C-alpha positions as protocol buffer text, in pm:
chain_id: "A"
residue {
  index: 1
  type: MET
  ca { x: -1530 y: -5532 z: 726 }
}
residue {
  index: 2
  type: ALA
  ca { x: -1525 y: -5351 z: 1057 }
}
residue {
  index: 3
  type: GLN
  ca { x: -1406 y: -5544 z: 1362 }
}
residue {
  index: 4
  type: ARG
  ca { x: -1685 y: -5624 z: 1619 }
}
residue {
  index: 5
  type: ASN
  ca { x: -1663 y: -5449 z: 1957 }
}
residue {
  index: 6
  type: ILE
  ca { x: -1789 y: -5706 z: 2185 }
}
residue {
  index: 7
  type: LYS
  ca { x: -1737 y: -5477 z: 2490 }
}
residue {
  index: 8
  type: LYS
  ca { x: -1984 y: -5215 z: 2322 }
}
residue {
  index: 9
  type: GLU
  ca { x: -2236 y: -5500 z: 2246 }
}
residue {
  index: 10
  type: CYS
  ca { x: -2216 y: -5610 z: 2608 }
}
residue {
  index: 11
  type: ALA
  ca { x: -2289 y: -5257 z: 2718 }
}
residue {
  index: 12
  type: LYS
  ca { x: -2574 y: -5224 z: 2488 }
}
residue {
  index: 13
  type: GLU
  ca { x: -2735 y: -5549 z: 2631 }
}
residue {
  index: 14
  type: ALA
  ca { x: -2673 y: -5420 z: 2979 }
}
residue {
  index: 15
  type: LEU
  ca { x: -2871 y: -5121 z: 2892 }
}
residue {
  index: 16
  type: LYS
  ca { x: -3180 y: -5333 z: 2869 }
}
residue {
  index: 17
  type: TYR
  ca { x: -3169 y: -5378 z: 3261 }
}
residue {
  index: 18
  type: VAL
  ca { x: -3163 y: -4985 z: 3324 }
}
residue {
  index: 19
  type: LYS
  ca { x: -3500 y: -4847 z: 3393 }
}
residue {
  index: 20
  type: ASN
  ca { x: -3626 y: -4498 z: 3409 }
}
residue {
  index: 21
  type: ASN
  ca { x: -3611 y: -4310 z: 3752 }
}
residue {
  index: 22
  type: THR
  ca { x: -3382 y: -4561 z: 3927 }
}
residue {
  index: 23
  type: THR
  ca { x: -3072 y: -4577 z: 4112 }
}
residue {
  index: 24
  type: ILE
  ca { x: -2798 y: -4762 z: 3959 }
}
residue {
  index: 25
  type: GLY
  ca { x: -2436 y: -4882 z: 4055 }
}
residue {
  index: 26
  type: LEU
  ca { x: -2138 y: -4852 z: 3812 }
}
residue {
  index: 27
  type: GLY
  ca { x: -1816 y: -5008 z: 3860 }
}
residue {
  index: 28
  type: GLY
  ca { x: -1504 y: -4941 z: 3646 }
}
residue {
  index: 29
  type: GLY
  ca { x: -1365 y: -5035 z: 3302 }
}
residue {
  index: 30
  type: SER
  ca { x: -1412 y: -4995 z: 2943 }
}
residue {
  index: 31
  type: THR
  ca { x: -1741 y: -5190 z: 2910 }
}
residue {
  index: 32
  type: ILE
  ca { x: -1883 y: -4956 z: 3195 }
}
residue {
  index: 33
  type: SER
  ca { x: -1770 y: -4645 z: 2999 }
}
residue {
  index: 34
  type: TYR
  ca { x: -1958 y: -4769 z: 2698 }
}
residue {
  index: 35
  type: LEU
  ca { x: -2267 y: -4818 z: 2914 }
}
residue {
  index: 36
  type: ILE
  ca { x: -2247 y: -4468 z: 3052 }
}
residue {
  index: 37
  type: ASP
  ca { x: -2251 y: -4329 z: 2680 }
}
residue {
  index: 38
  type: TYR
  ca { x: -2558 y: -4547 z: 2608 }
}
residue {
  index: 39
  type: ILE
  ca { x: -2737 y: -4422 z: 2922 }
}
residue {
  index: 40
  type: GLN
  ca { x: -2642 y: -4051 z: 2832 }
}
residue {
  index: 41
  type: ALA
  ca { x: -2772 y: -4094 z: 2488 }
}
residue {
  index: 42
  type: ASP
  ca { x: -3102 y: -4230 z: 2587 }
}
residue {
  index: 43
  type: LYS
  ca { x: -3309 y: -3938 z: 2654 }
}
residue {
  index: 44
  type: ASN
  ca { x: -3602 y: -4152 z: 2791 }
}
residue {
  index: 45
  type: LEU
  ca { x: -3378 y: -4246 z: 3078 }
}
residue {
  index: 46
  type: ASN
  ca { x: -3329 y: -4033 z: 3406 }
}
residue {
  index: 47
  type: VAL
  ca { x: -3111 y: -4215 z: 3648 }
}
residue {
  index: 48
  type: LYS
  ca { x: -2900 y: -4150 z: 3950 }
}
residue {
  index: 49
  type: VAL
  ca { x: -2561 y: -4305 z: 3996 }
}
residue {
  index: 50
  type: ILE
  ca { x: -2352 y: -4436 z: 4267 }
}
residue {
  index: 51
  type: THR
  ca { x: -1987 y: -4564 z: 4205 }
}
residue {
  index: 52
  type: PRO
  ca { x: -1698 y: -4674 z: 4394 }
}
residue {
  index: 53
  type: SER
  ca { x: -1459 y: -4562 z: 4078 }
}
residue {
  index: 54
  type: TYR
  ca { x: -1322 y: -4245 z: 4061 }
}
residue {
  index: 55
  type: ASN
  ca { x: -1260 y: -4251 z: 3690 }
}
residue {
  index: 56
  type: THR
  ca { x: -1630 y: -4363 z: 3644 }
}
residue {
  index: 57
  type: LYS
  ca { x: -1750 y: -4089 z: 3867 }
}
residue {
  index: 58
  type: LEU
  ca { x: -1568 y: -3829 z: 3665 }
}
residue {
  index: 59
  type: LEU
  ca { x: -1703 y: -3965 z: 3340 }
}
residue {
  index: 60
  type: CYS
  ca { x: -2056 y: -3966 z: 3463 }
}
residue {
  index: 61
  type: ILE
  ca { x: -2019 y: -3606 z: 3574 }
}
residue {
  index: 62
  type: GLN
  ca { x: -1872 y: -3513 z: 3239 }
}
residue {
  index: 63
  type: ARG
  ca { x: -2160 y: -3691 z: 3067 }
}
residue {
  index: 64
  type: GLY
  ca { x: -2411 y: -3503 z: 3290 }
}
residue {
  index: 65
  type: LEU
  ca { x: -2535 y: -3779 z: 3481 }
}
residue {
  index: 66
  type: ASP
  ca { x: -2641 y: -3734 z: 3846 }
}
residue {
  index: 67
  type: VAL
  ca { x: -2387 y: -3881 z: 4076 }
}
residue {
  index: 68
  type: LEU
  ca { x: -2495 y: -3947 z: 4450 }
}
residue {
  index: 69
  type: HIS
  ca { x: -2272 y: -3992 z: 4758 }
}
residue {
  index: 70
  type: THR
  ca { x: -2305 y: -4354 z: 4844 }
}
residue {
  index: 71
  type: LEU
  ca { x: -2347 y: -4264 z: 5222 }
}
residue {
  index: 72
  type: ALA
  ca { x: -2675 y: -4125 z: 5135 }
}
residue {
  index: 73
  type: VAL
  ca { x: -2808 y: -4426 z: 4949 }
}
residue {
  index: 74
  type: ASP
  ca { x: -2953 y: -4744 z: 5115 }
}
residue {
  index: 75
  type: HIS
  ca { x: -3088 y: -4897 z: 4787 }
}
residue {
  index: 76
  type: VAL
  ca { x: -2974 y: -4972 z: 4434 }
}
residue {
  index: 77
  type: ASP
  ca { x: -3206 y: -5096 z: 4178 }
}
residue {
  index: 78
  type: VAL
  ca { x: -2927 y: -5254 z: 3955 }
}
residue {
  index: 79
  type: ALA
  ca { x: -2560 y: -5236 z: 3970 }
}
residue {
  index: 80
  type: PHE
  ca { x: -2300 y: -5336 z: 3676 }
}
residue {
  index: 81
  type: ASP
  ca { x: -1932 y: -5405 z: 3731 }
}
residue {
  index: 82
  type: GLY
  ca { x: -1651 y: -5625 z: 3569 }
}
residue {
  index: 83
  type: CYS
  ca { x: -1408 y: -5873 z: 3735 }
}
residue {
  index: 84
  type: ASP
  ca { x: -1099 y: -6074 z: 3683 }
}
residue {
  index: 85
  type: GLN
  ca { x: -1288 y: -6410 z: 3654 }
}
residue {
  index: 86
  type: VAL
  ca { x: -1641 y: -6555 z: 3713 }
}
residue {
  index: 87
  type: ASP
  ca { x: -1770 y: -6908 z: 3705 }
}
residue {
  index: 88
  type: GLU
  ca { x: -2085 y: -7092 z: 3662 }
}
residue {
  index: 89
  type: ASN
  ca { x: -2177 y: -7061 z: 4031 }
}
residue {
  index: 90
  type: LEU
  ca { x: -2149 y: -6692 z: 3974 }
}
residue {
  index: 91
  type: TYR
  ca { x: -1862 y: -6672 z: 4211 }
}
residue {
  index: 92
  type: ALA
  ca { x: -1637 y: -6388 z: 4104 }
}
residue {
  index: 93
  type: LEU
  ca { x: -1273 y: -6274 z: 4178 }
}
residue {
  index: 94
  type: LYS
  ca { x: -1193 y: -5901 z: 4159 }
}
residue {
  index: 95
  type: SER
  ca { x: -843 y: -5778 z: 4231 }
}
residue {
  index: 96
  type: GLY
  ca { x: -702 y: -5516 z: 3990 }
}
residue {
  index: 97
  type: GLY
  ca { x: -841 y: -5168 z: 4133 }
}
residue {
  index: 98
  type: GLY
  ca { x: -826 y: -5214 z: 4501 }
}
residue {
  index: 99
  type: ILE
  ca { x: -1172 y: -5088 z: 4553 }
}
residue {
  index: 100
  type: HIS
  ca { x: -1339 y: -5418 z: 4617 }
}
residue {
  index: 101
  type: THR
  ca { x: -1465 y: -5311 z: 4956 }
}
residue {
  index: 102
  type: MET
  ca { x: -1698 y: -5035 z: 4803 }
}
residue {
  index: 103
  type: GLU
  ca { x: -1773 y: -5249 z: 4536 }
}
residue {
  index: 104
  type: LYS
  ca { x: -1895 y: -5522 z: 4750 }
}
residue {
  index: 105
  type: LEU
  ca { x: -2093 y: -5286 z: 4936 }
}
residue {
  index: 106
  type: VAL
  ca { x: -2277 y: -5176 z: 4640 }
}
residue {
  index: 107
  type: SER
  ca { x: -2327 y: -5524 z: 4539 }
}
residue {
  index: 108
  type: HIS
  ca { x: -2506 y: -5594 z: 4864 }
}
residue {
  index: 109
  type: MET
  ca { x: -2722 y: -5277 z: 4822 }
}
residue {
  index: 110
  type: ALA
  ca { x: -2827 y: -5378 z: 4463 }
}
residue {
  index: 111
  type: GLU
  ca { x: -3145 y: -5590 z: 4383 }
}
residue {
  index: 112
  type: GLU
  ca { x: -2962 y: -5694 z: 4088 }
}
residue {
  index: 113
  type: TYR
  ca { x: -2579 y: -5722 z: 4053 }
}
residue {
  index: 114
  type: ILE
  ca { x: -2451 y: -5800 z: 3696 }
}
residue {
  index: 115
  type: LEU
  ca { x: -2118 y: -5844 z: 3579 }
}
residue {
  index: 116
  type: LEU
  ca { x: -2010 y: -5766 z: 3223 }
}
residue {
  index: 117
  type: VAL
  ca { x: -1721 y: -6002 z: 3090 }
}
residue {
  index: 118
  type: ASP
  ca { x: -1602 y: -6121 z: 2778 }
}
residue {
  index: 119
  type: GLU
  ca { x: -1586 y: -6511 z: 2723 }
}
residue {
  index: 120
  type: THR
  ca { x: -1212 y: -6541 z: 2831 }
}
residue {
  index: 121
  type: LYS
  ca { x: -1324 y: -6444 z: 3193 }
}
residue {
  index: 122
  type: PHE
  ca { x: -1617 y: -6688 z: 3228 }
}
residue {
  index: 123
  type: VAL
  ca { x: -1486 y: -7031 z: 3350 }
}
residue {
  index: 124
  type: ASN
  ca { x: -1645 y: -7351 z: 3480 }
}
residue {
  index: 125
  type: LYS
  ca { x: -1478 y: -7299 z: 3824 }
}
residue {
  index: 126
  type: LEU
  ca { x: -1258 y: -7007 z: 3962 }
}
residue {
  index: 127
  type: THR
  ca { x: -894 y: -7094 z: 3904 }
}
residue {
  index: 128
  type: PHE
  ca { x: -748 y: -6848 z: 4136 }
}
residue {
  index: 129
  type: GLU
  ca { x: -472 y: -6761 z: 3893 }
}
residue {
  index: 130
  type: HIS
  ca { x: -539 y: -6397 z: 4016 }
}
residue {
  index: 131
  type: PRO
  ca { x: -491 y: -6314 z: 4376 }
}
residue {
  index: 132
  type: ILE
  ca { x: -769 y: -6258 z: 4641 }
}
residue {
  index: 133
  type: VAL
  ca { x: -714 y: -5895 z: 4762 }
}
residue {
  index: 134
  type: LEU
  ca { x: -790 y: -5834 z: 5124 }
}
residue {
  index: 135
  type: GLU
  ca { x: -848 y: -5467 z: 5261 }
}
residue {
  index: 136
  type: VAL
  ca { x: -679 y: -5478 z: 5610 }
}
residue {
  index: 137
  type: LEU
  ca { x: -637 y: -5251 z: 5905 }
}
residue {
  index: 138
  type: GLU
  ca { x: -280 y: -5150 z: 5951 }
}
residue {
  index: 139
  type: ASP
  ca { x: -265 y: -5270 z: 6285 }
}
residue {
  index: 140
  type: ALA
  ca { x: -362 y: -5598 z: 6201 }
}
residue {
  index: 141
  type: LEU
  ca { x: -118 y: -5654 z: 5921 }
}
residue {
  index: 142
  type: ALA
  ca { x: 114 y: -5926 z: 6107 }
}
residue {
  index: 143
  type: TYR
  ca { x: -183 y: -6111 z: 6251 }
}
residue {
  index: 144
  type: VAL
  ca { x: -381 y: -6130 z: 5929 }
}
residue {
  index: 145
  type: GLN
  ca { x: -65 y: -6237 z: 5751 }
}
residue {
  index: 146
  type: ARG
  ca { x: -50 y: -6543 z: 5994 }
}
residue {
  index: 147
  type: GLU
  ca { x: -394 y: -6648 z: 5950 }
}
residue {
  index: 148
  type: LEU
  ca { x: -371 y: -6622 z: 5573 }
}
residue {
  index: 149
  type: LYS
  ca { x: -58 y: -6860 z: 5591 }
}
residue {
  index: 150
  type: ASN
  ca { x: -254 y: -7091 z: 5827 }
}
residue {
  index: 151
  type: LEU
  ca { x: -520 y: -7125 z: 5562 }
}
residue {
  index: 152
  type: GLY
  ca { x: -273 y: -7202 z: 5289 }
}
residue {
  index: 153
  type: GLY
  ca { x: -233 y: -6857 z: 5125 }
}
residue {
  index: 154
  type: LYS
  ca { x: 64 y: -6707 z: 4985 }
}
residue {
  index: 155
  type: VAL
  ca { x: 72 y: -6353 z: 5113 }
}
residue {
  index: 156
  type: VAL
  ca { x: 217 y: -6039 z: 4918 }
}
residue {
  index: 157
  type: PRO
  ca { x: 133 y: -5711 z: 5067 }
}
residue {
  index: 158
  type: ARG
  ca { x: 63 y: -5471 z: 4759 }
}
residue {
  index: 159
  type: GLU
  ca { x: 330 y: -5214 z: 4675 }
}
residue {
  index: 160
  type: SER
  ca { x: 371 y: -4979 z: 4394 }
}
residue {
  index: 161
  type: SER
  ca { x: 663 y: -4847 z: 4190 }
}
residue {
  index: 162
  type: ALA
  ca { x: 505 y: -4500 z: 4225 }
}
residue {
  index: 163
  type: LYS
  ca { x: 490 y: -4511 z: 4594 }
}
residue {
  index: 164
  type: ASP
  ca { x: 732 y: -4588 z: 4888 }
}
residue {
  index: 165
  type: GLY
  ca { x: 574 y: -4876 z: 5109 }
}
residue {
  index: 166
  type: PHE
  ca { x: 257 y: -5048 z: 5095 }
}
residue {
  index: 167
  type: THR
  ca { x: -45 y: -4957 z: 4868 }
}
residue {
  index: 168
  type: VAL
  ca { x: -316 y: -4783 z: 5069 }
}
residue {
  index: 169
  type: SER
  ca { x: -682 y: -4824 z: 4967 }
}
residue {
  index: 170
  type: ASP
  ca { x: -914 y: -4516 z: 4932 }
}
residue {
  index: 171
  type: ASN
  ca { x: -1032 y: -4602 z: 5280 }
}
residue {
  index: 172
  type: GLY
  ca { x: -669 y: -4557 z: 5429 }
}
residue {
  index: 173
  type: ASN
  ca { x: -615 y: -4935 z: 5489 }
}
residue {
  index: 174
  type: LEU
  ca { x: -348 y: -5180 z: 5365 }
}
residue {
  index: 175
  type: LEU
  ca { x: -419 y: -5402 z: 5046 }
}
residue {
  index: 176
  type: ILE
  ca { x: -279 y: -5758 z: 5068 }
}
residue {
  index: 177
  type: ASP
  ca { x: -272 y: -5989 z: 4760 }
}
residue {
  index: 178
  type: THR
  ca { x: -312 y: -6359 z: 4865 }
}
residue {
  index: 179
  type: TYR
  ca { x: -267 y: -6642 z: 4630 }
}
residue {
  index: 180
  type: PHE
  ca { x: -445 y: -6990 z: 4702 }
}
residue {
  index: 181
  type: GLU
  ca { x: -411 y: -7307 z: 4511 }
}
residue {
  index: 182
  type: ASP
  ca { x: -658 y: -7622 z: 4475 }
}
residue {
  index: 183
  type: VAL
  ca { x: -967 y: -7424 z: 4633 }
}
residue {
  index: 184
  type: GLU
  ca { x: -1240 y: -7664 z: 4644 }
}
residue {
  index: 185
  type: ASP
  ca { x: -1511 y: -7429 z: 4803 }
}
residue {
  index: 186
  type: SER
  ca { x: -1491 y: -7062 z: 4709 }
}
residue {
  index: 187
  type: ALA
  ca { x: -1779 y: -6968 z: 4928 }
}
residue {
  index: 188
  type: ASP
  ca { x: -1640 y: -7141 z: 5230 }
}
residue {
  index: 189
  type: LEU
  ca { x: -1311 y: -6963 z: 5158 }
}
residue {
  index: 190
  type: GLU
  ca { x: -1473 y: -6620 z: 5137 }
}
residue {
  index: 191
  type: GLU
  ca { x: -1644 y: -6687 z: 5475 }
}
residue {
  index: 192
  type: LYS
  ca { x: -1316 y: -6786 z: 5653 }
}
residue {
  index: 193
  type: LEU
  ca { x: -1115 y: -6464 z: 5521 }
}
residue {
  index: 194
  type: SER
  ca { x: -1421 y: -6245 z: 5618 }
}
residue {
  index: 195
  type: LYS
  ca { x: -1399 y: -6376 z: 5973 }
}
residue {
  index: 196
  type: ILE
  ca { x: -1020 y: -6294 z: 6028 }
}
residue {
  index: 197
  type: GLY
  ca { x: -1003 y: -6009 z: 6264 }
}
residue {
  index: 198
  type: GLY
  ca { x: -892 y: -5681 z: 6102 }
}
residue {
  index: 199
  type: VAL
  ca { x: -1002 y: -5777 z: 5744 }
}
residue {
  index: 200
  type: ILE
  ca { x: -1246 y: -5522 z: 5601 }
}
residue {
  index: 201
  type: ASP
  ca { x: -1342 y: -5718 z: 5309 }
}
residue {
  index: 202
  type: THR
  ca { x: -1213 y: -5946 z: 5038 }
}
residue {
  index: 203
  type: SER
  ca { x: -1227 y: -5927 z: 4649 }
}
residue {
  index: 204
  type: LEU
  ca { x: -1382 y: -6272 z: 4630 }
}
residue {
  index: 205
  type: PHE
  ca { x: -1758 y: -6238 z: 4559 }
}
residue {
  index: 206
  type: THR
  ca { x: -1979 y: -6572 z: 4628 }
}
residue {
  index: 207
  type: ASN
  ca { x: -2317 y: -6439 z: 4716 }
}
residue {
  index: 208
  type: THR
  ca { x: -2404 y: -6120 z: 4556 }
}
residue {
  index: 209
  type: VAL
  ca { x: -2380 y: -6166 z: 4184 }
}
residue {
  index: 210
  type: THR
  ca { x: -2731 y: -6235 z: 4021 }
}
residue {
  index: 211
  type: LYS
  ca { x: -2641 y: -6236 z: 3646 }
}
residue {
  index: 212
  type: VAL
  ca { x: -2337 y: -6224 z: 3417 }
}
residue {
  index: 213
  type: LEU
  ca { x: -2349 y: -6106 z: 3066 }
}
residue {
  index: 214
  type: VAL
  ca { x: -2075 y: -6289 z: 2862 }
}
residue {
  index: 215
  type: ALA
  ca { x: -1976 y: -6131 z: 2549 }
}
residue {
  index: 216
  type: SER
  ca { x: -1813 y: -6320 z: 2250 }
}
residue {
  index: 217
  type: ASP
  ca { x: -1807 y: -6319 z: 1879 }
}
residue {
  index: 218
  type: ASN
  ca { x: -2122 y: -6542 z: 1863 }
}
residue {
  index: 219
  type: GLY
  ca { x: -2324 y: -6273 z: 2076 }
}
residue {
  index: 220
  type: ILE
  ca { x: -2429 y: -6225 z: 2441 }
}
residue {
  index: 221
  type: ARG
  ca { x: -2513 y: -6513 z: 2684 }
}
residue {
  index: 222
  type: VAL
  ca { x: -2691 y: -6431 z: 2997 }
}
residue {
  index: 223
  type: ILE
  ca { x: -2606 y: -6654 z: 3291 }
}
residue {
  index: 224
  type: SER
  ca { x: -2859 y: -6606 z: 3592 }
}
residue {
  index: 225
  type: LYS
  ca { x: -2838 y: -6737 z: 3934 }
}
residue {
  index: 226
  type: ASN
  ca { x: -3039 y: -7054 z: 3982 }
}
């Protein structure tokens, strides 16, 4: 018996939220790749795409989808993305790709911002086992590190074995991983981090997610914002 591909099933469920003649946002990851294939295969769908992910942009172009430059777009009908973890409040944490500033911009532009996850990433409350990533102006590095420590964060400027020095975002700014323990109020923490001078944005999303599609062997659960 063939093994179920729950990521593919999640992408097929997400396709139901894509309407003809709309502009959609697409993040990165394998589930998004499956969604791109479904969109390309549906001859009744004509959509335009914006994406913060280079790999997604390349795949869309290869599949013949119309990719727009984000600077020319002021409204997105629906956007899809993944995350490291999301909870019952629809608070989400993203960290891996270092493109969260653009991802968050797309989430603000979108009428619907839908996360596609498997059940291991859906929790009652964010655990913060993954770091919050901050995109930071280079000149603000020391100041931001001090403020993060004052908030109880353990600060680790991101580095790569493939590059000497700090990892730099696509926007030319520094990326800082910050670990927190025993966070009581995720929304309050995001607000405090965003107010630090020199912080461009954070990978903690507490006010833009509208739905989460949770995939498991038992099917797809749709969690909507109350």
